[in-house]
N, C-alpha and C positions, 0 to 999 in steps of 0.2 A: 733808328731811335725808338725807344720805348717810353710811353707815358702812362702813368697810373694816377687815378684820383684816389683820395683817402677812402678806405673801405671799411673802417671800423671805428666805433666810438671808443674813447678812452676816458681817463679819470677827469672829472671836473669837480673842484672843491664845492662843498655844499654852500659855503659863504665866501664867495669870491670877493676880494677887495678890489672892485672895479673903479676905474678913474679915467677921465679923458685926459690924454697926454700927447705931448709932442714927440713923435717917434724918433725924429732926428736927434733931439736932446738925450732920449733914453739910449740911442745907439752909441752916441758919443760918450755917455756915462760909463758904458761897459767896455769901451775900446781896450783899456789896459787888461781887463780880465780875459778878454778874447785873445789878445796877443800873448798872454801868459799861457793860455790853453793850447795854442798852436805849437809853441816850442820853436826849435831852430830850423827844422828841415823844411817847413812850409812857409810860404809868405802870404800874409794877410793884407788885403786891400779893401778899400770902402768906396762905393759908388752910390752916393745918396743925393736924391734930387732936391731941388729947391722948392720951397713952399708946399712941402708934403702935408697932406691933410691930417688932422688929429684923429686918433682912435680911441676907442674905450677898451681897456684891458686891465688884467691884474698884472701890475709891474713886475713883481717877483716871478710870475710864471713867464712873461715875456723874456726877461733876462735869462731864466733858466733855458727857455727854448733856444735862445741864440747861442748859449754856451754848448747845448747839446748838438746843435747843428754844425757848429764849428769844429767841435772835437770829433763828430762823425766824419766831417769832410777831411780833417787831418789824417784820421785812421785809413781813409780810402786812398791816401798817397804816401805809402811807406818810403818812396824814394824822394819825396818832396814835391812841391808844385805850388799852384796859386789858389787861394781861397778868396772869393769875392763876396762881400756882404753888401747887399744893395737894397735901397728902399725908394720907392716912388709911387705916384698916384696912378691908378689904373681904372679906366672905365670900360665896363663889359655889358654886353647885350644879354639879358637873361629873361626868357619867357615874355618876349616882346616889350621889355622895358629896359631902361638903362640903370645899371647899378655902379655906384662908385665905391672903390676899395683903395686901401693902401697895400701895395705889394711889397712884402719884405722877403728877400731871397738870400740863400747861401749856396754858392756854386763852387765846385772844386774841378780840378783837372786830373782827377785820379782814374782809377780802374773801372768805374761804372758798376752798374748793378745788373746781374743777370735777370732775365725775364721771370724765371721760376722764383727768384728771391724777391723781386720787386713787388710782387702781390702780397708779400707777408711782412714788409718792414715796419707797418703800423700795428701788427699784432702785439698785445701786451706780452712781455717777457721773451719776445723773439729775439735771437742774437746770432750773430755769425762768428762770434768770438769764441775761442776754445776755453774751457774751464780754467779759471785762474787769471784770465787775461781781460778782465773787465765785465761789466754787467750787462752790455748789450748796446743796442743801437740808440737807445734813449728817445726814439720817435714816437712812442705812445704818449709821452708827455708833451710832445710838440702838437700832435693832433688834439689832445685834451685841451691845451691851451687855446688853439684856434677855434675850436668848437664852442668853448666857454664864451669867447669873445664874439660869437655869431658868425665866424668865418669859416674857411676851409683850408686844405693844403693840397698842392699839386706838385707832382714829381716828374721830371724828365731825366732820362739817363741813357747814355750810349756806351757800350762796352769799350774800354780802352780810351775813352775821351772825357769821361767825368759825369757828374751828376749835379742837377740843380733842384733844390727843394724850395718851394715858394709858398709863403703864408699870405693868404688874402684876408685882410681885415676891413669890415665895413667903416666907411667914413662916418665920423661923428663930429657934428658941429656945436652940439650943445652939451653941457655938463649934466647929463641925466643921472638920476639916482639909481642905485642898484635895483630897487623895486621896479622903477619904470623900465628898466632895461630888461629885466629877467622874467617878467610876468606878462603874457599876452592879454589882449582884451577878452579872449574866449576862455573862460574858466570852467572846469568841470567839477563833478562830485562823485563820490562813490568809492569802491574798492577795487583796485586793479591787482590781478595776480600776475606778477612779473616772473617769467621763466627764462633764466639765462645762467649758464654755467660759468660764465666769466665774471668774477667779482668786480673788477675794474669797470667793465662795460655796465654791469648791473648798477654800480653806484651812480654812473652818469644817467642812466635811464630813470632810476628812482628820483634823483634830483629833479630831472625835468618834469616827471609826472606830479611830483609834489608841488612844484611851482605852478602847475596848471590846476592844483586844488584836490588832487586824488590822494586817497590813502593807499599805500602799497604794501602788499605782501610778496615776498621774494622767495623762490625756490630755485634749486640748480638743476633739476632734471624733469623729465615728463613724468615719471613715476610719482615723484614727490608732488607734482602738480595735481595729479588725479586724486591723491590723498587730501590735498588741501581743498579741492573742490568739494569733497564730501562734508567739510566743515561748514560749507554754505557761507553766505555773506559776500561772494565774489560778484562783482558787477561787470568785470571785463577781464579777459585774459590777453596778455600781451607777451608773446613768446618768440625767441629766437628760433630759426629753423634748424641750423647746424648745431647739434648738441651730441655729446657722448652717450652711449647707453643703447639699449634695445629699441628705444623709440626717440625719434627726433621730434622737432616742433611741428612738423606737418602731420606726422602720425598722431601726436597729441591732439592737434586741431581736429583731425577726422574723428578721433574717438569722442572728443567733446561735442562735436556736432550731433553724434548719435545719442549721447547721454543727456545733453542739455541744448536742444535745438535752438533755443532763444538766446543763449548766451553770446554776447558780441566776442569776436575773436580777431586779434590783429597780430599778423606775423611780421618778423623783421629779418633782414639778411644783408650782407654785403657781398654774397656770392651769386653770380648770375646763374650758375648751374642749379642752385638750390632754388632760385625763383622760377626757373623754368618747370621744375617738378611740380610746382603748385598748380599750374595749368589754369589759373583764374578761379580756383575753388575758394580762395580766401584772400582778403586784401593783404598786400604786402607793403610795408614801408621800408625803402631802400636806404641802407647805411652808406654814408653818414646822413644824419638828419638833424634839422634844427628844431627848436621848440615849437615854432609856429607850424612846421610841417607835421609834427607829432600831434598837435592839437587839431589840425585839419583832418588828418587821418582818422583820429578818433571820432570826430564830429560826423564823418561820413559813414561810419559803421551802422548797419541795420539794427534797430532796437526792438 
């Protein structure tokens, strides 16, 4: 069996319509839509726990994520099978503390996902479908939704036996406002040069940085970043490591260290191989990350 955590950030709307909801009620509200999406070959069943905790989400994004997961499960079972939509409370130990989540999962009895594909399924625009047969897996939206709500996604898959995709959403007991939810206590100031070739990922990063109080300038490659640095006014460089072109994020960081030794630099990646190449020369924020992790990583940078 193969297991993969989410490794890439995806789209997060700049103004999410967050609300505290009853997850069981929302799943029941979209049952007909989900059944329609499944069609006749597969059978859809529900396994929803009692007294499931409330969560804070964008309801439209939640419903879209459920539809995407169910359709994805259907496509993994061309000869038919069973799709199970489940929801229940989950208590996990994280960093010596207990964290409470609501776990929403969609499981299929289909073909499973090969290991070389499993690591790519959350990449924006990645698809296993031929031209003219659909727009792709739809899982970038699923991760974007989970991350927007402060949660994460986990995937387990076994070839020939099926796949389970589980969304973990933090328990919410109070009806917080959007501002209280999305802005951490630690706010910053200044201008961040964001270097990322992926517009979907860059949109999420920009949103998080702006919530933390920073002004963001964005470029999509290392060469453009070097030109932007010449304009001055940059207080921090936040760059992805893996980028196309002659120079990747690590090469950019090394050149900037020579040009501007005092300029704080933070790198990000979801690939372990890319992180190994850094060898501790620069701080790395591992994807996926949440807003408080980004804030903490910036606060630790030498100034």
